[in-house]
Structures are given as C-alpha cells and as structure tokens.
mmCIF file of the protein (N, C-alpha, C, O) and its ligand, coordinates in Angstrom:
data_MODEL
# 
_entry.id   MODEL 
# 
loop_
_entity.id 
_entity.type 
_entity.pdbx_number_of_molecules 
1 polymer     1 
2 non-polymer 1 
# 
_entity_poly.entity_id                      1 
_entity_poly.type                           'polypeptide(L)' 
_entity_poly.nstd_linkage                   no 
_entity_poly.nstd_monomer                   no 
_entity_poly.pdbx_seq_one_letter_code       MSWLASLANLLGVDLEQAVGKYKKGCPRCGKIPCQCREKPFAE 
_entity_poly.pdbx_seq_one_letter_code_can   MSWLASLANLLGVDLEQAVGKYKKGCPRCGKIPCQCREKPFAE 
_entity_poly.pdbx_strand_id                 A 
# 
loop_
_entity_poly_seq.entity_id 
_entity_poly_seq.num 
_entity_poly_seq.mon_id 
_entity_poly_seq.hetero 
1 1  MET n 
1 2  SER n 
1 3  TRP n 
1 4  LEU n 
1 5  ALA n 
1 6  SER n 
1 7  LEU n 
1 8  ALA n 
1 9  ASN n 
1 10 LEU n 
1 11 LEU n 
1 12 GLY n 
1 13 VAL n 
1 14 ASP n 
1 15 LEU n 
1 16 GLU n 
1 17 GLN n 
1 18 ALA n 
1 19 VAL n 
1 20 GLY n 
1 21 LYS n 
1 22 TYR n 
1 23 LYS n 
1 24 LYS n 
1 25 GLY n 
1 26 CYS n 
1 27 PRO n 
1 28 ARG n 
1 29 CYS n 
1 30 GLY n 
1 31 LYS n 
1 32 ILE n 
1 33 PRO n 
1 34 CYS n 
1 35 GLN n 
1 36 CYS n 
1 37 ARG n 
1 38 GLU n 
1 39 LYS n 
1 40 PRO n 
1 41 PHE n 
1 42 ALA n 
1 43 GLU n 
# 
loop_
_struct_asym.id 
_struct_asym.entity_id 
A 1 
B 2 
# 
loop_
_chem_comp.id 
_chem_comp.type 
_chem_comp.mon_nstd_flag 
ALA 'L-peptide linking' y 
ARG 'L-peptide linking' y 
ASN 'L-peptide linking' y 
ASP 'L-peptide linking' y 
CYS 'L-peptide linking' y 
GLN 'L-peptide linking' y 
GLU 'L-peptide linking' y 
GLY 'peptide linking'   y 
ILE 'L-peptide linking' y 
LEU 'L-peptide linking' y 
LYS 'L-peptide linking' y 
MET 'L-peptide linking' y 
PHE 'L-peptide linking' y 
PRO 'L-peptide linking' y 
SER 'L-peptide linking' y 
TRP 'L-peptide linking' y 
TYR 'L-peptide linking' y 
VAL 'L-peptide linking' y 
ZN  non-polymer         . 
# 
_pdbx_entity_nonpoly.entity_id   2 
_pdbx_entity_nonpoly.name        ? 
_pdbx_entity_nonpoly.comp_id     ZN 
# 
_pdbx_nonpoly_scheme.asym_id         B 
_pdbx_nonpoly_scheme.entity_id       2 
_pdbx_nonpoly_scheme.mon_id          ZN 
_pdbx_nonpoly_scheme.ndb_seq_num     1 
_pdbx_nonpoly_scheme.pdb_seq_num     101 
_pdbx_nonpoly_scheme.auth_seq_num    101 
_pdbx_nonpoly_scheme.pdb_mon_id      ZN 
_pdbx_nonpoly_scheme.auth_mon_id     ZN 
_pdbx_nonpoly_scheme.pdb_strand_id   A 
_pdbx_nonpoly_scheme.pdb_ins_code    . 
# 
loop_
_atom_site.group_PDB 
_atom_site.id 
_atom_site.type_symbol 
_atom_site.label_atom_id 
_atom_site.label_alt_id 
_atom_site.label_comp_id 
_atom_site.label_asym_id 
_atom_site.label_entity_id 
_atom_site.label_seq_id 
_atom_site.pdbx_PDB_ins_code 
_atom_site.Cartn_x 
_atom_site.Cartn_y 
_atom_site.Cartn_z 
_atom_site.occupancy 
_atom_site.B_iso_or_equiv 
_atom_site.pdbx_formal_charge 
_atom_site.auth_seq_id 
_atom_site.auth_comp_id 
_atom_site.auth_asym_id 
_atom_site.auth_atom_id 
_atom_site.pdbx_PDB_model_num 
ATOM   1   N  N  . MET A 1 1  ? 24.714 128.622 23.199  1.00 0.00 ? 1   MET A N  1 
ATOM   2   C  CA . MET A 1 1  ? 24.089 128.215 21.937  1.00 0.00 ? 1   MET A CA 1 
ATOM   3   C  C  . MET A 1 1  ? 23.708 126.743 21.993  1.00 0.00 ? 1   MET A C  1 
ATOM   4   O  O  . MET A 1 1  ? 22.840 126.289 21.248  1.00 0.00 ? 1   MET A O  1 
ATOM   5   N  N  . SER A 1 2  ? 24.367 125.993 22.888  1.00 0.00 ? 2   SER A N  1 
ATOM   6   C  CA . SER A 1 2  ? 24.101 124.550 22.935  1.00 0.00 ? 2   SER A CA 1 
ATOM   7   C  C  . SER A 1 2  ? 22.656 124.269 23.321  1.00 0.00 ? 2   SER A C  1 
ATOM   8   O  O  . SER A 1 2  ? 22.042 123.324 22.827  1.00 0.00 ? 2   SER A O  1 
ATOM   9   N  N  . TRP A 1 3  ? 22.117 125.107 24.214  1.00 0.00 ? 3   TRP A N  1 
ATOM   10  C  CA . TRP A 1 3  ? 20.727 124.888 24.630  1.00 0.00 ? 3   TRP A CA 1 
ATOM   11  C  C  . TRP A 1 3  ? 19.794 125.072 23.453  1.00 0.00 ? 3   TRP A C  1 
ATOM   12  O  O  . TRP A 1 3  ? 18.774 124.391 23.339  1.00 0.00 ? 3   TRP A O  1 
ATOM   13  N  N  . LEU A 1 4  ? 20.152 125.997 22.579  1.00 0.00 ? 4   LEU A N  1 
ATOM   14  C  CA . LEU A 1 4  ? 19.313 126.251 21.409  1.00 0.00 ? 4   LEU A CA 1 
ATOM   15  C  C  . LEU A 1 4  ? 19.378 125.067 20.459  1.00 0.00 ? 4   LEU A C  1 
ATOM   16  O  O  . LEU A 1 4  ? 18.373 124.663 19.874  1.00 0.00 ? 4   LEU A O  1 
ATOM   17  N  N  . ALA A 1 5  ? 20.586 124.518 20.315  1.00 0.00 ? 5   ALA A N  1 
ATOM   18  C  CA . ALA A 1 5  ? 20.740 123.364 19.442  1.00 0.00 ? 5   ALA A CA 1 
ATOM   19  C  C  . ALA A 1 5  ? 19.939 122.193 19.975  1.00 0.00 ? 5   ALA A C  1 
ATOM   20  O  O  . ALA A 1 5  ? 19.311 121.458 19.214  1.00 0.00 ? 5   ALA A O  1 
ATOM   21  N  N  . SER A 1 6  ? 19.966 122.024 21.310  1.00 0.00 ? 6   SER A N  1 
ATOM   22  C  CA . SER A 1 6  ? 19.201 120.935 21.923  1.00 0.00 ? 6   SER A CA 1 
ATOM   23  C  C  . SER A 1 6  ? 17.717 121.136 21.684  1.00 0.00 ? 6   SER A C  1 
ATOM   24  O  O  . SER A 1 6  ? 16.990 120.184 21.399  1.00 0.00 ? 6   SER A O  1 
ATOM   25  N  N  . LEU A 1 7  ? 17.275 122.362 21.799  1.00 0.00 ? 7   LEU A N  1 
ATOM   26  C  CA . LEU A 1 7  ? 15.864 122.667 21.578  1.00 0.00 ? 7   LEU A CA 1 
ATOM   27  C  C  . LEU A 1 7  ? 15.494 122.357 20.136  1.00 0.00 ? 7   LEU A C  1 
ATOM   28  O  O  . LEU A 1 7  ? 14.446 121.771 19.865  1.00 0.00 ? 7   LEU A O  1 
ATOM   29  N  N  . ALA A 1 8  ? 16.357 122.753 19.222  1.00 0.00 ? 8   ALA A N  1 
ATOM   30  C  CA . ALA A 1 8  ? 16.106 122.488 17.813  1.00 0.00 ? 8   ALA A CA 1 
ATOM   31  C  C  . ALA A 1 8  ? 16.007 120.986 17.571  1.00 0.00 ? 8   ALA A C  1 
ATOM   32  O  O  . ALA A 1 8  ? 15.172 120.521 16.796  1.00 0.00 ? 8   ALA A O  1 
ATOM   33  N  N  . ASN A 1 9  ? 16.866 120.245 18.242  1.00 0.00 ? 9   ASN A N  1 
ATOM   34  C  CA . ASN A 1 9  ? 16.821 118.789 18.106  1.00 0.00 ? 9   ASN A CA 1 
ATOM   35  C  C  . ASN A 1 9  ? 15.497 118.247 18.602  1.00 0.00 ? 9   ASN A C  1 
ATOM   36  O  O  . ASN A 1 9  ? 14.900 117.363 17.987  1.00 0.00 ? 9   ASN A O  1 
ATOM   37  N  N  . LEU A 1 10 ? 15.046 118.788 19.725  1.00 0.00 ? 10  LEU A N  1 
ATOM   38  C  CA . LEU A 1 10 ? 13.779 118.346 20.291  1.00 0.00 ? 10  LEU A CA 1 
ATOM   39  C  C  . LEU A 1 10 ? 12.633 118.590 19.316  1.00 0.00 ? 10  LEU A C  1 
ATOM   40  O  O  . LEU A 1 10 ? 11.703 117.792 19.205  1.00 0.00 ? 10  LEU A O  1 
ATOM   41  N  N  . LEU A 1 11 ? 12.727 119.702 18.621  1.00 0.00 ? 11  LEU A N  1 
ATOM   42  C  CA . LEU A 1 11 ? 11.658 120.063 17.689  1.00 0.00 ? 11  LEU A CA 1 
ATOM   43  C  C  . LEU A 1 11 ? 11.827 119.375 16.346  1.00 0.00 ? 11  LEU A C  1 
ATOM   44  O  O  . LEU A 1 11 ? 10.988 119.510 15.456  1.00 0.00 ? 11  LEU A O  1 
ATOM   45  N  N  . GLY A 1 12 ? 12.930 118.632 16.207  1.00 0.00 ? 12  GLY A N  1 
ATOM   46  C  CA . GLY A 1 12 ? 13.155 117.929 14.953  1.00 0.00 ? 12  GLY A CA 1 
ATOM   47  C  C  . GLY A 1 12 ? 13.641 118.857 13.865  1.00 0.00 ? 12  GLY A C  1 
ATOM   48  O  O  . GLY A 1 12 ? 13.396 118.617 12.683  1.00 0.00 ? 12  GLY A O  1 
ATOM   49  N  N  . VAL A 1 13 ? 14.327 119.913 14.254  1.00 0.00 ? 13  VAL A N  1 
ATOM   50  C  CA . VAL A 1 13 ? 14.804 120.875 13.271  1.00 0.00 ? 13  VAL A CA 1 
ATOM   51  C  C  . VAL A 1 13 ? 16.325 120.813 13.185  1.00 0.00 ? 13  VAL A C  1 
ATOM   52  O  O  . VAL A 1 13 ? 17.015 120.811 14.205  1.00 0.00 ? 13  VAL A O  1 
ATOM   53  N  N  . ASP A 1 14 ? 16.827 120.763 11.989  1.00 0.00 ? 14  ASP A N  1 
ATOM   54  C  CA . ASP A 1 14 ? 18.275 120.807 11.802  1.00 0.00 ? 14  ASP A CA 1 
ATOM   55  C  C  . ASP A 1 14 ? 18.692 122.266 11.767  1.00 0.00 ? 14  ASP A C  1 
ATOM   56  O  O  . ASP A 1 14 ? 18.520 122.964 10.767  1.00 0.00 ? 14  ASP A O  1 
ATOM   57  N  N  . LEU A 1 15 ? 19.251 122.707 12.897  1.00 0.00 ? 15  LEU A N  1 
ATOM   58  C  CA . LEU A 1 15 ? 19.572 124.127 13.040  1.00 0.00 ? 15  LEU A CA 1 
ATOM   59  C  C  . LEU A 1 15 ? 20.541 124.590 11.955  1.00 0.00 ? 15  LEU A C  1 
ATOM   60  O  O  . LEU A 1 15 ? 20.325 125.623 11.322  1.00 0.00 ? 15  LEU A O  1 
ATOM   61  N  N  . GLU A 1 16 ? 21.591 123.834 11.749  1.00 0.00 ? 16  GLU A N  1 
ATOM   62  C  CA . GLU A 1 16 ? 22.584 124.240 10.752  1.00 0.00 ? 16  GLU A CA 1 
ATOM   63  C  C  . GLU A 1 16 ? 21.965 124.332 9.371   1.00 0.00 ? 16  GLU A C  1 
ATOM   64  O  O  . GLU A 1 16 ? 22.247 125.257 8.609   1.00 0.00 ? 16  GLU A O  1 
ATOM   65  N  N  . GLN A 1 17 ? 21.121 123.368 9.059   1.00 0.00 ? 17  GLN A N  1 
ATOM   66  C  CA . GLN A 1 17 ? 20.482 123.365 7.748   1.00 0.00 ? 17  GLN A CA 1 
ATOM   67  C  C  . GLN A 1 17 ? 19.557 124.571 7.603   1.00 0.00 ? 17  GLN A C  1 
ATOM   68  O  O  . GLN A 1 17 ? 19.512 125.219 6.557   1.00 0.00 ? 17  GLN A O  1 
ATOM   69  N  N  . ALA A 1 18 ? 18.821 124.856 8.679   1.00 0.00 ? 18  ALA A N  1 
ATOM   70  C  CA . ALA A 1 18 ? 17.900 125.984 8.641   1.00 0.00 ? 18  ALA A CA 1 
ATOM   71  C  C  . ALA A 1 18 ? 18.659 127.284 8.422   1.00 0.00 ? 18  ALA A C  1 
ATOM   72  O  O  . ALA A 1 18 ? 18.241 128.120 7.622   1.00 0.00 ? 18  ALA A O  1 
ATOM   73  N  N  . VAL A 1 19 ? 19.777 127.459 9.132   1.00 0.00 ? 19  VAL A N  1 
ATOM   74  C  CA . VAL A 1 19 ? 20.573 128.669 8.987   1.00 0.00 ? 19  VAL A CA 1 
ATOM   75  C  C  . VAL A 1 19 ? 21.152 128.736 7.583   1.00 0.00 ? 19  VAL A C  1 
ATOM   76  O  O  . VAL A 1 19 ? 21.180 129.801 6.966   1.00 0.00 ? 19  VAL A O  1 
ATOM   77  N  N  . GLY A 1 20 ? 21.608 127.606 7.085   1.00 0.00 ? 20  GLY A N  1 
ATOM   78  C  CA . GLY A 1 20 ? 22.205 127.571 5.752   1.00 0.00 ? 20  GLY A CA 1 
ATOM   79  C  C  . GLY A 1 20 ? 21.213 127.998 4.690   1.00 0.00 ? 20  GLY A C  1 
ATOM   80  O  O  . GLY A 1 20 ? 21.577 128.661 3.719   1.00 0.00 ? 20  GLY A O  1 
ATOM   81  N  N  . LYS A 1 21 ? 19.953 127.615 4.874   1.00 0.00 ? 21  LYS A N  1 
ATOM   82  C  CA . LYS A 1 21 ? 18.914 127.993 3.913   1.00 0.00 ? 21  LYS A CA 1 
ATOM   83  C  C  . LYS A 1 21 ? 18.824 129.496 3.797   1.00 0.00 ? 21  LYS A C  1 
ATOM   84  O  O  . LYS A 1 21 ? 18.762 130.048 2.698   1.00 0.00 ? 21  LYS A O  1 
ATOM   85  N  N  . TYR A 1 22 ? 18.818 130.165 4.966   1.00 0.00 ? 22  TYR A N  1 
ATOM   86  C  CA . TYR A 1 22 ? 18.629 131.606 4.942   1.00 0.00 ? 22  TYR A CA 1 
ATOM   87  C  C  . TYR A 1 22 ? 19.906 132.315 4.534   1.00 0.00 ? 22  TYR A C  1 
ATOM   88  O  O  . TYR A 1 22 ? 19.866 133.471 4.113   1.00 0.00 ? 22  TYR A O  1 
ATOM   89  N  N  . LYS A 1 23 ? 21.031 131.642 4.652   1.00 0.00 ? 23  LYS A N  1 
ATOM   90  C  CA . LYS A 1 23 ? 22.275 132.254 4.170   1.00 0.00 ? 23  LYS A CA 1 
ATOM   91  C  C  . LYS A 1 23 ? 22.269 132.299 2.653   1.00 0.00 ? 23  LYS A C  1 
ATOM   92  O  O  . LYS A 1 23 ? 22.743 133.260 2.046   1.00 0.00 ? 23  LYS A O  1 
ATOM   93  N  N  . LYS A 1 24 ? 21.732 131.260 2.052   1.00 0.00 ? 24  LYS A N  1 
ATOM   94  C  CA . LYS A 1 24 ? 21.657 131.210 0.593   1.00 0.00 ? 24  LYS A CA 1 
ATOM   95  C  C  . LYS A 1 24 ? 20.532 132.089 0.078   1.00 0.00 ? 24  LYS A C  1 
ATOM   96  O  O  . LYS A 1 24 ? 20.572 132.571 -1.053  1.00 0.00 ? 24  LYS A O  1 
ATOM   97  N  N  . GLY A 1 25 ? 19.530 132.291 0.921   1.00 0.00 ? 25  GLY A N  1 
ATOM   98  C  CA . GLY A 1 25 ? 18.364 133.051 0.505   1.00 0.00 ? 25  GLY A CA 1 
ATOM   99  C  C  . GLY A 1 25 ? 17.123 132.198 0.600   1.00 0.00 ? 25  GLY A C  1 
ATOM   100 O  O  . GLY A 1 25 ? 17.198 130.999 0.868   1.00 0.00 ? 25  GLY A O  1 
ATOM   101 N  N  . CYS A 1 26 ? 16.002 132.809 0.384   1.00 0.00 ? 26  CYS A N  1 
ATOM   102 C  CA . CYS A 1 26 ? 14.742 132.080 0.470   1.00 0.00 ? 26  CYS A CA 1 
ATOM   103 C  C  . CYS A 1 26 ? 14.721 130.957 -0.563  1.00 0.00 ? 26  CYS A C  1 
ATOM   104 O  O  . CYS A 1 26 ? 15.083 131.170 -1.720  1.00 0.00 ? 26  CYS A O  1 
ATOM   105 N  N  . PRO A 1 27 ? 14.298 129.756 -0.147  1.00 0.00 ? 27  PRO A N  1 
ATOM   106 C  CA . PRO A 1 27 ? 14.236 128.624 -1.071  1.00 0.00 ? 27  PRO A CA 1 
ATOM   107 C  C  . PRO A 1 27 ? 13.187 128.825 -2.156  1.00 0.00 ? 27  PRO A C  1 
ATOM   108 O  O  . PRO A 1 27 ? 13.231 128.171 -3.198  1.00 0.00 ? 27  PRO A O  1 
ATOM   109 N  N  . ARG A 1 28 ? 12.259 129.716 -1.913  1.00 0.00 ? 28  ARG A N  1 
ATOM   110 C  CA . ARG A 1 28 ? 11.190 129.938 -2.896  1.00 0.00 ? 28  ARG A CA 1 
ATOM   111 C  C  . ARG A 1 28 ? 11.548 131.044 -3.874  1.00 0.00 ? 28  ARG A C  1 
ATOM   112 O  O  . ARG A 1 28 ? 11.492 130.855 -5.089  1.00 0.00 ? 28  ARG A O  1 
ATOM   113 N  N  . CYS A 1 29 ? 11.922 132.217 -3.328  1.00 0.00 ? 29  CYS A N  1 
ATOM   114 C  CA . CYS A 1 29 ? 12.170 133.356 -4.205  1.00 0.00 ? 29  CYS A CA 1 
ATOM   115 C  C  . CYS A 1 29 ? 13.668 133.572 -4.417  1.00 0.00 ? 29  CYS A C  1 
ATOM   116 O  O  . CYS A 1 29 ? 14.074 134.258 -5.354  1.00 0.00 ? 29  CYS A O  1 
ATOM   117 N  N  . GLY A 1 30 ? 14.492 132.978 -3.534  1.00 0.00 ? 30  GLY A N  1 
ATOM   118 C  CA . GLY A 1 30 ? 15.936 133.104 -3.686  1.00 0.00 ? 30  GLY A CA 1 
ATOM   119 C  C  . GLY A 1 30 ? 16.453 134.481 -3.324  1.00 0.00 ? 30  GLY A C  1 
ATOM   120 O  O  . GLY A 1 30 ? 17.600 134.806 -3.630  1.00 0.00 ? 30  GLY A O  1 
ATOM   121 N  N  . LYS A 1 31 ? 15.638 135.293 -2.681  1.00 0.00 ? 31  LYS A N  1 
ATOM   122 C  CA . LYS A 1 31 ? 16.037 136.646 -2.333  1.00 0.00 ? 31  LYS A CA 1 
ATOM   123 C  C  . LYS A 1 31 ? 16.450 136.730 -0.879  1.00 0.00 ? 31  LYS A C  1 
ATOM   124 O  O  . LYS A 1 31 ? 15.979 135.966 -0.037  1.00 0.00 ? 31  LYS A O  1 
ATOM   125 N  N  . ILE A 1 32 ? 17.360 137.694 -0.588  1.00 0.00 ? 32  ILE A N  1 
ATOM   126 C  CA . ILE A 1 32 ? 17.749 137.974 0.789   1.00 0.00 ? 32  ILE A CA 1 
ATOM   127 C  C  . ILE A 1 32 ? 17.526 139.450 1.056   1.00 0.00 ? 32  ILE A C  1 
ATOM   128 O  O  . ILE A 1 32 ? 18.215 140.273 0.452   1.00 0.00 ? 32  ILE A O  1 
ATOM   129 N  N  . PRO A 1 33 ? 16.603 139.830 1.926   1.00 0.00 ? 33  PRO A N  1 
ATOM   130 C  CA . PRO A 1 33 ? 15.694 138.912 2.626   1.00 0.00 ? 33  PRO A CA 1 
ATOM   131 C  C  . PRO A 1 33 ? 14.585 138.406 1.715   1.00 0.00 ? 33  PRO A C  1 
ATOM   132 O  O  . PRO A 1 33 ? 14.417 138.875 0.589   1.00 0.00 ? 33  PRO A O  1 
ATOM   133 N  N  . CYS A 1 34 ? 13.847 137.456 2.220   1.00 0.00 ? 34  CYS A N  1 
ATOM   134 C  CA . CYS A 1 34 ? 12.757 136.862 1.451   1.00 0.00 ? 34  CYS A CA 1 
ATOM   135 C  C  . CYS A 1 34 ? 11.773 137.939 0.994   1.00 0.00 ? 34  CYS A C  1 
ATOM   136 O  O  . CYS A 1 34 ? 11.402 138.830 1.758   1.00 0.00 ? 34  CYS A O  1 
ATOM   137 N  N  . GLN A 1 35 ? 11.364 137.835 -0.259  1.00 0.00 ? 35  GLN A N  1 
ATOM   138 C  CA . GLN A 1 35 ? 10.420 138.827 -0.793  1.00 0.00 ? 35  GLN A CA 1 
ATOM   139 C  C  . GLN A 1 35 ? 9.114  138.178 -1.200  1.00 0.00 ? 35  GLN A C  1 
ATOM   140 O  O  . GLN A 1 35 ? 8.305  138.781 -1.905  1.00 0.00 ? 35  GLN A O  1 
ATOM   141 N  N  . CYS A 1 36 ? 8.910  136.954 -0.759  1.00 0.00 ? 36  CYS A N  1 
ATOM   142 C  CA . CYS A 1 36 ? 7.666  136.261 -1.099  1.00 0.00 ? 36  CYS A CA 1 
ATOM   143 C  C  . CYS A 1 36 ? 6.455  137.070 -0.647  1.00 0.00 ? 36  CYS A C  1 
ATOM   144 O  O  . CYS A 1 36 ? 5.446  137.146 -1.349  1.00 0.00 ? 36  CYS A O  1 
ATOM   145 N  N  . ARG A 1 37 ? 6.568  137.671 0.532   1.00 0.00 ? 37  ARG A N  1 
ATOM   146 C  CA . ARG A 1 37 ? 5.422  138.402 1.080   1.00 0.00 ? 37  ARG A CA 1 
ATOM   147 C  C  . ARG A 1 37 ? 5.359  139.814 0.532   1.00 0.00 ? 37  ARG A C  1 
ATOM   148 O  O  . ARG A 1 37 ? 4.281  140.404 0.450   1.00 0.00 ? 37  ARG A O  1 
ATOM   149 N  N  . GLU A 1 38 ? 6.507  140.361 0.156   1.00 0.00 ? 38  GLU A N  1 
ATOM   150 C  CA . GLU A 1 38 ? 6.501  141.740 -0.334  1.00 0.00 ? 38  GLU A CA 1 
ATOM   151 C  C  . GLU A 1 38 ? 5.868  141.823 -1.710  1.00 0.00 ? 38  GLU A C  1 
ATOM   152 O  O  . GLU A 1 38 ? 5.144  142.766 -2.031  1.00 0.00 ? 38  GLU A O  1 
ATOM   153 N  N  . LYS A 1 39 ? 6.164  140.799 -2.524  1.00 0.00 ? 39  LYS A N  1 
ATOM   154 C  CA . LYS A 1 39 ? 5.616  140.806 -3.876  1.00 0.00 ? 39  LYS A CA 1 
ATOM   155 C  C  . LYS A 1 39 ? 4.935  139.466 -4.155  1.00 0.00 ? 39  LYS A C  1 
ATOM   156 O  O  . LYS A 1 39 ? 5.461  138.634 -4.894  1.00 0.00 ? 39  LYS A O  1 
ATOM   157 N  N  . PRO A 1 40 ? 3.767  139.268 -3.560  1.00 0.00 ? 40  PRO A N  1 
ATOM   158 C  CA . PRO A 1 40 ? 3.057  137.993 -3.687  1.00 0.00 ? 40  PRO A CA 1 
ATOM   159 C  C  . PRO A 1 40 ? 2.634  137.715 -5.113  1.00 0.00 ? 40  PRO A C  1 
ATOM   160 O  O  . PRO A 1 40 ? 2.522  136.553 -5.504  1.00 0.00 ? 40  PRO A O  1 
ATOM   161 N  N  . PHE A 1 41 ? 2.394  138.761 -5.907  1.00 0.00 ? 41  PHE A N  1 
ATOM   162 C  CA . PHE A 1 41 ? 1.916  138.528 -7.273  1.00 0.00 ? 41  PHE A CA 1 
ATOM   163 C  C  . PHE A 1 41 ? 2.840  139.200 -8.284  1.00 0.00 ? 41  PHE A C  1 
ATOM   164 O  O  . PHE A 1 41 ? 2.408  139.653 -9.343  1.00 0.00 ? 41  PHE A O  1 
ATOM   165 N  N  . ALA A 1 42 ? 4.116  139.252 -7.931  1.00 0.00 ? 42  ALA A N  1 
ATOM   166 C  CA . ALA A 1 42 ? 5.076  139.891 -8.840  1.00 0.00 ? 42  ALA A CA 1 
ATOM   167 C  C  . ALA A 1 42 ? 5.173  139.113 -10.134 1.00 0.00 ? 42  ALA A C  1 
ATOM   168 O  O  . ALA A 1 42 ? 5.102  137.884 -10.157 1.00 0.00 ? 42  ALA A O  1 
ATOM   169 N  N  . GLU A 1 43 ? 5.339  139.866 -11.216 1.00 0.00 ? 43  GLU A N  1 
ATOM   170 C  CA . GLU A 1 43 ? 5.451  139.192 -12.517 1.00 0.00 ? 43  GLU A CA 1 
ATOM   171 C  C  . GLU A 1 43 ? 6.400  139.937 -13.430 1.00 0.00 ? 43  GLU A C  1 
ATOM   172 O  O  . GLU A 1 43 ? 6.620  139.519 -14.567 1.00 0.00 ? 43  GLU A O  1 
HETATM 173 ZN ZN . ZN  B 2 .  ? 10.849 134.085 -0.370  1.00 0.00 2 101 ZN  A ZN 1 
# 
C-alpha cells in the first residue's frame, strides 16, 4: 500500500482524506454510493 500512498503524494492527493470522503458518503449528495449520476434532476 505504501507505493500507492507515494503515488497519491506525487499526484498531490491526500489518500486518507479521499478515502474518508467516500466513507462518509458523497460530498455533494451525501449518499453511499454516490447518486449524483443516478438522479441528476431528482427533486
Ligand atoms: Zn453524489
């Protein structure tokens, strides 16, 4: 996993933060899994 972390660092991505986002759910719709694409015009 260390190689992946190094790669993430190279890309300027905080791996832990990215994973944490998806653990909580989508930052936009808050759903797990993300439903932004499933219901683009949900109301
Ligand atoms: Zn979403």
